[in-house]
C-alpha positions in Angstrom: -60.5 9.5 31.7 -57.5 10.6 33.8 -57.5 14.0 35.4 -56.2 16.4 32.8 -53.4 18.8 33.3 -54.4 22.5 32.7 -52.5 25.5 31.5 -54.2 28.9 31.6 -52.7 31.9 29.7 -54.6 35.0 30.8 -53.8 38.4 29.3 -54.9 41.7 30.6 -57.3 44.0 28.8 -57.6 42.1 25.5 -60.7 42.5 23.4 -62.6 39.4 22.2 -62.6 40.6 18.6 -58.7 40.5 18.4 -58.7 36.7 18.2 -60.5 34.0 16.0 -63.1 34.0 14.7 -63.0 37.8 14.4 -59.3 38.2 13.5 -58.9 41.9 14.1 -55.3 41.3 15.2 -52.7 38.9 13.7 -52.6 35.9 16.0 -51.2 32.8 14.2 -50.7 30.8 17.4 -54.3 31.5 18.5 -55.4 30.6 15.0 -53.8 27.2 15.6 -55.4 26.9 19.0 -58.8 27.7 17.6 -58.4 25.2 14.8 -57.4 22.4 17.3 -59.8 23.4 20.1 -63.1 25.1 20.8 -63.6 28.9 20.6 -66.2 30.5 22.9 -66.7 33.6 20.8 -69.3 35.3 23.0 -67.5 35.3 26.3 -67.9 38.3 28.7 -66.5 39.5 32.0 -68.9 40.6 34.8 -67.1 43.9 35.4 -64.7 45.9 33.2 -62.0 45.9 35.8 -59.1 43.5 36.6 -59.9 42.6 40.2 -63.6 41.8 40.1 -63.2 40.0 36.8 -60.3 37.9 38.0 -62.1 37.1 41.3 -65.1 35.9 39.3 -62.8 33.7 37.1 -61.2 32.2 40.2 -64.4 31.7 42.3 -67.2 31.1 39.8 -69.2 33.8 41.5 -70.3 37.4 40.6 -68.9 40.4 42.4 -72.0 40.7 44.6 -71.2 37.1 45.8 -67.4 37.1 46.1 -67.1 40.7 47.3 -64.4 42.2 45.1 -65.8 45.3 43.5 -62.8 47.3 42.3 -59.0 47.5 42.5 -58.0 45.9 45.8 -54.8 47.9 46.0 -56.0 51.5 45.8 -56.5 53.7 48.8 -60.2 54.0 48.4 -60.8 50.3 47.7 -64.3 49.0 48.4 -62.8 45.7 49.3 -59.3 44.2 49.8 -60.2 40.7 48.6 -62.9 38.1 48.5 -65.3 37.7 51.4 -63.9 35.5 54.2 -64.6 31.9 53.5 -64.8 32.3 49.8 -63.2 29.3 48.1 -61.3 29.4 44.8 -61.2 26.5 42.3 -57.5 26.3 43.1 -58.4 25.4 46.7 -60.5 22.5 45.4 -57.9 21.2 42.9 -55.1 21.4 45.5 -57.2 19.4 47.9 -57.7 16.7 45.3 -54.0 16.2 44.6 -53.2 18.7 41.9 -49.9 20.6 41.9 -50.4 24.3 41.1 -47.8 26.7 39.6 -48.3 30.4 39.2 -46.4 33.0 37.1 -47.4 36.6 36.6 -50.3 38.8 37.6 -52.7 37.9 40.4 -54.8 40.9 41.4 -57.5 39.0 43.3 -56.6 40.1 46.8 -54.4 42.6 48.6 -54.2 40.5 51.7 -53.5 37.1 50.1 -51.1 35.9 47.4 -51.4 32.9 45.1 -49.3 31.0 47.7 -52.1 31.4 50.2 -54.4 29.7 47.8 -52.4 26.6 47.0 -50.1 27.8 44.2 -46.3 27.4 44.1 -44.3 30.4 42.9 -40.7 31.3 42.5 -38.7 32.3 45.6 -39.0 34.7 47.1 -42.8 34.4 47.4 -44.7 37.7 46.8 -45.9 39.6 49.9 -49.4 40.9 50.2 -49.7 44.5 48.7 -51.4 45.8 51.9 -49.2 46.4 54.9 -50.2 44.7 58.2 -50.8 48.1 60.0 -53.0 49.2 57.1 -55.0 46.0 57.3 -55.4 46.2 61.0 -56.6 49.9 61.0 -59.4 49.2 58.4 -58.8 52.8 57.1 -58.0 53.8 53.6 -54.3 54.0 53.0 -52.9 57.3 51.8 -49.7 56.3 50.1 -51.1 57.4 46.8 -50.6 61.1 47.8 -46.8 60.7 47.7 -46.4 61.0 43.9 -48.5 64.2 43.9 -46.3 65.8 46.5 -43.3 65.1 44.2 -45.1 66.2 41.1 -45.9 69.6 42.7 -42.2 70.3 42.7 -42.0 70.1 38.9 -43.2 72.7 36.4 -46.5 72.0 34.7 -45.9 71.0 31.0 -47.3 73.6 28.6 -47.1 71.7 25.3 -48.2 68.3 24.4 -46.1 65.7 22.5 -47.2 62.8 20.3 -49.5 60.4 22.2 -49.5 62.6 25.3 -52.6 63.7 27.2 -52.0 66.7 29.5 -53.6 66.5 32.9 -52.9 69.5 35.2 -52.3 68.4 38.7 -51.8 64.8 37.5 -48.8 63.4 35.6 -48.8 63.6 31.8 -50.1 60.4 30.3 -48.4 58.9 27.3 -50.9 56.6 25.5 -48.5 54.6 23.3 -44.9 54.1 22.4 -42.2 51.5 21.9 -40.6 49.1 24.5 -38.5 46.0 24.1 -40.1 44.1 27.1 -43.4 45.8 28.0 -44.6 45.1 31.6 -41.8 42.5 31.8 -44.2 40.0 30.3 -41.3 38.1 28.6 -39.9 37.4 32.0 -43.2 36.0 33.2 -43.3 33.7 30.1 -39.6 32.7 30.6 -40.5 31.6 34.2 -43.5 29.6 33.0 -41.4 27.9 30.3 -38.7 27.0 32.8 -41.3 25.3 35.0 -42.6 23.4 32.0 -39.2 22.0 31.2 -38.5 21.2 34.8 -41.7 19.2 35.3 -41.6 15.4 35.6 -44.2 12.9 34.4 -44.2 11.5 38.0 -45.5 14.9 39.4 -49.1 13.9 39.0 -51.9 16.2 37.6 -50.9 19.9 37.6 -52.3 23.3 36.8 -50.2 26.2 35.6 -51.3 29.8 35.4 -49.5 32.3 33.2 -50.6 35.9 33.7 -49.3 38.6 31.4 -50.1 42.3 31.7 -50.3 43.2 28.0 -52.1 44.4 26.0 -53.1 46.7 28.9 -52.6 50.5 28.4 -50.4 52.3 27.9 -49.7 50.5 24.6 -45.9 50.2 24.5 -44.7 47.4 22.3 -41.5 46.2 20.6 -41.0 47.9 17.2 -40.9 44.7 15.3 -44.6 44.1 16.0 -45.6 47.6 14.9 -44.0 46.8 11.6 -46.6 44.1 11.0 -49.4 46.7 10.8 -49.3 49.4 8.1 -50.7 52.8 9.4 -52.8 53.0 6.3 -54.6 49.7 7.1 -55.7 50.7 10.6 -59.2 52.2 10.6 -61.0 53.6 13.6 -64.3 51.9 14.5 -67.6 53.1 13.1 -68.7 54.3 16.5 -65.7 56.6 16.8 -67.9 59.4 15.4 -70.5 59.0 18.2 -70.2 62.1 20.4 -72.2 60.4 23.2 -74.7 63.3 23.3 -77.5 60.9 24.3 -75.5 59.0 26.9 -74.4 59.7 30.5 -72.3 62.9 31.0 -69.6 60.8 32.5 -69.1 59.1 29.2 -68.6 62.4 27.5 -66.3 63.6 30.3 -64.2 60.4 29.8 -64.0 61.0 26.0 -62.9 64.6 26.6 -59.6 63.4 27.9 -58.9 61.3 24.8 -60.1 64.1 22.4 -56.7 65.7 23.0 -55.3 63.1 20.7 -55.6 63.9 17.0 -57.3 61.4 14.7 -54.0 60.2 13.3 -52.8 59.7 16.8 -56.0 57.7 17.6 -55.3 55.5 14.6 -51.7 55.1 15.8 -52.9 54.1 19.2 -55.1 51.4 17.6 -52.1 50.2 15.6 -50.1 49.9 18.8 -52.9 48.0 20.6 -53.3 45.5 17.8 -49.5 45.1 17.7 -49.6 44.5 21.5 -52.1 41.7 20.9 -49.8 40.1 18.4 -47.0 40.3 20.8 -49.1 38.5 23.4 -49.8 35.8 20.7 -46.1 35.3 20.2 -45.5 35.0 23.9 -48.3 32.4 24.1 -46.8 30.6 21.1 -43.6 30.2 23.1 -45.5 28.5 25.9 -47.3 26.3 23.4 -44.0 25.3 21.9 -42.5 24.4 25.3 -45.5 22.1 26.0 -45.0 20.5 22.6 -41.2 20.1 23.0 -41.6 18.4 26.4 -44.5 16.1 25.4 -47.1 17.7 27.6 -49.3 19.2 24.9 -51.4 16.2 24.2 -52.2 15.5 27.9 -52.9 19.2 28.8 -56.0 21.3 28.4 -54.8 24.8 27.3 -57.0 27.8 27.8 -56.2 31.3 26.4 -58.4 34.2 27.7 -58.4 37.7 29.1 -59.8 39.3 32.2 -61.6 42.2 30.4 -61.5 44.2 27.2 -60.6 47.7 26.0 -62.6 50.3 24.2 -59.9 50.7 21.6 -61.4 53.7 20.0 -65.1 52.7 20.3 -67.1 55.9 20.8 -63.8 57.8 21.0 -62.8 56.0 24.2 -59.8 54.0 25.2 -58.7 51.7 28.0 -61.6 50.7 30.3 -63.9 52.5 32.6 -67.6 52.9 33.5 -69.0 53.4 29.9 -70.8 50.1 29.5 -69.9 49.2 25.9 -69.2 45.8 24.5 -65.5 46.3 23.8 -64.7 46.5 27.5 -66.7 43.4 28.4 -66.1 41.0 25.5 -63.0 38.8 26.0 -61.2 36.0 24.2 -61.7 32.4 25.3 -60.2 29.5 23.4 -59.7 26.0 24.8 -57.6 23.1 23.4 -58.1 19.7 25.1 -57.3 16.7 22.8 -58.8 14.2 25.2 -62.0 16.1 25.9 -63.1 17.9 22.8 -65.5 16.2 20.4 -65.3 18.6 17.5 -62.0 20.4 17.2 -62.2 23.7 15.3 -65.8 24.4 16.4 -67.1 27.8 17.5 -69.6 28.2 20.3 -71.6 31.4 20.1 -73.6 30.8 23.3 -73.3 33.5 26.0 -70.4 32.6 28.3 -69.3 34.3 31.5 -65.9 34.3 33.2 -67.9 32.7 36.1 -68.2 29.5 33.9 -64.6 28.5 34.0 -64.5 27.5 37.7 -67.2 24.9 37.4 -65.7 23.8 34.1 -62.3 23.1 35.6 -63.8 21.2 38.5 -66.0 19.3 36.1 -63.0 18.4 34.0 -61.2 17.1 37.1 -64.2 15.2 38.4 -64.5 17.4 41.5 -67.9 18.2 43.1 -67.5 21.6 44.7 -70.3 20.9 47.3 -71.2 24.6 47.2 -73.3 26.7 44.9 -71.6 28.4 42.0 -73.1 31.0 39.7 -71.2 29.9 36.7 -72.1 26.9 34.6 -69.9 24.1 33.4 -68.9 24.4 29.7 -68.2 20.6 29.5 -71.3 19.9 27.5 -70.1 22.3 24.7 -66.7 20.5 24.7 -68.6 17.2 24.1 -70.4 18.7 21.2 -73.7 19.1 23.1 -75.9 22.2 23.5 -77.5 22.4 27.0 -81.2 23.1 26.8 -81.3 25.5 29.8 -78.3 27.7 28.8 -78.5 31.4 29.6 -80.0 33.7 27.1 -78.6 36.9 28.6 -75.4 38.4 30.0 -75.5 40.5 33.2 -72.8 42.8 34.5 -72.1 44.4 37.9 -69.9 47.3 38.7 -69.8 49.9 41.5 -67.3 52.0 39.6 -63.8 51.8 38.2 -61.6 53.5 40.9 -64.3 56.3 41.1 -67.6 54.9 42.3 -70.8 54.6 40.3 -73.5 52.1 40.6 -74.1 50.4 37.2 -75.8 47.2 36.2 -76.7 45.9 32.7 -78.5 43.1 30.9 -77.8 42.1 27.3 -79.8 39.6 25.2 -79.4 38.9 21.5 -81.9 41.7 20.8 -81.5 44.3 23.5 -79.0 45.9 25.9 -80.2 47.9 28.9 -77.9 49.7 31.2 -79.1 51.0 34.6 -76.9 54.0 35.6 -77.5 54.9 39.3 -75.6 58.1 38.7 -77.2 59.3 35.4 -79.8 58.5 32.8 -80.0 54.9 31.6 -79.3 53.4 28.2 -81.2 51.1 25.9 -79.8 49.8 22.6 -81.5 47.7 19.9 -78.7 45.3 19.0 -80.5 44.0 16.0 -80.2 47.4 14.3 -77.4 49.1 16.3 -74.7 46.6 17.2 -72.3 49.5 17.8 -74.5 50.9 20.5 -74.7 54.4 19.2 -78.4 55.2 19.5 -79.8 55.4 23.1 -83.5 54.6 23.1 -84.1 54.6 26.8 -86.0 57.9 26.8 -88.2 57.0 23.9 -91.8 56.2 25.1 -92.1 53.7 22.3 -89.7 51.4 24.2 -91.1 51.8 27.7 -92.3 48.2 27.9 -88.9 46.9 26.7 -87.3 48.9 29.5 -89.8 47.5 32.0 -89.1 43.9 31.0 -85.3 44.5 31.1 -85.5 46.1 34.5 -87.6 43.1 35.8 -84.9 40.7 34.7 -82.1 42.9 35.9 -83.6 43.2 39.4 -84.4 39.5 39.6 -80.8 38.6 38.8 -79.7 41.0 41.5 -82.0 39.4 44.0 -80.9 35.9 43.1 -77.2 36.8 43.3 -77.3 38.7 46.7 -76.7 42.0 45.0 -78.1 45.1 46.8 -77.8 48.1 44.4 -81.0 49.5 45.8 -82.3 52.1 48.3 -85.7 53.7 49.0 -84.4 57.2 49.6 -86.0 59.7 47.3 -82.9 61.1 45.7 -81.3 57.7 44.9 -84.4 55.6 44.0 -84.2 56.7 40.4 -84.6 53.6 38.3 -87.5 53.9 35.8 -89.0 50.6 37.3 -87.8 49.7 40.8 -86.7 46.5 42.5 -90.3 45.4 43.2 -90.3 44.4 39.5 -88.2 41.4 40.5 -91.2 39.8 42.1 -93.7 40.5 39.3 -94.6 37.9 36.7 
């Protein structure tokens, strides 16, 4: 089989339940993709944050292995990009003769751009977001203070408008609204389509990445897509009534911000979010149509996915953050590949990680990476096979979303355990509480469950060079410590 072409369409902050087979949003183009391809309906990111999630997608490694822990552009970033020497799958494909084309969002490194990793982009090529003097100093940059100095010259707003959240000393946040071209995603797609039409069959194998920013908050969408959703049909999730009383205080503090919004406003926010997902589907449909018009569709593997999810009203929360709920980790992943899929229209409900796509792309191209990857190739699933030794759990790693907080979790089909280094832990019985509303971690009845989950969590950390551990008395607070990793 010839090396396949590959087109990747990655959205930003899209929940897995907005696409087939869940159909929470209207996505006719993804319905087609699912019908003609394979849907990985239980795909999860390793961290609910753009940079670590995208770095995992591009490296096939977990944050503890590639070194990207939070937003690489912020002043207090834990890291500015992957560890020196870390290879991306684009490096491998470039070295084996692939041409690489990139349009849209990168967010993997503040010191490198896609061009540094083998991709071709429109002129002028983007510059690294970190200035040379900032990089040389090794100190946190302080540019983020500038907007606050300007804000201090303005009067504090005293009344709140629709969709607004007042934040004294910060700017007023507007959660949703209307916009004809949100985040300029249409321009990104136009650029991608122009590249598709420009391409020649003599170019050899190619990869094209299209990175949009929707449906990221704030949820500003064209009015036409809002009209597709009646306000009466949008219902808040069952967990919206969870006041988080048995969960970490930070979770409640986060919800407090969004509690400024009335319940009708919360429903309207969800309407805007779903409409935003439909808008992304339309943009993707334009790319799909361009592939079809140019004759590339049947020789190209097309993947639609997102970097991380959104709470979208779960537990009264929105956007993404430290609260370790499914909505912020579960992402779409649908792959169409006419030459390589045995059973089009199939749904794979095995646990899949964003780390799995790097080895999959290399496997599809017949490339041996000659280095260990933490992800696993999905090629057997595409061939209609079910690997015997596939994972039975999903692990997550985060050191905080802008503000730091050690958190690790493990999820099986039956249980989800969250270790919070900053507060009390969480345990959910997913057989009876899929919405994660009843925290059982403090119940003595489940002590042995907690022990077993801690054991697996620490073992995973040890195997993946993760060091969220310390012997000091005020921080060694896990109910069962890291020595559990070495117990049978």
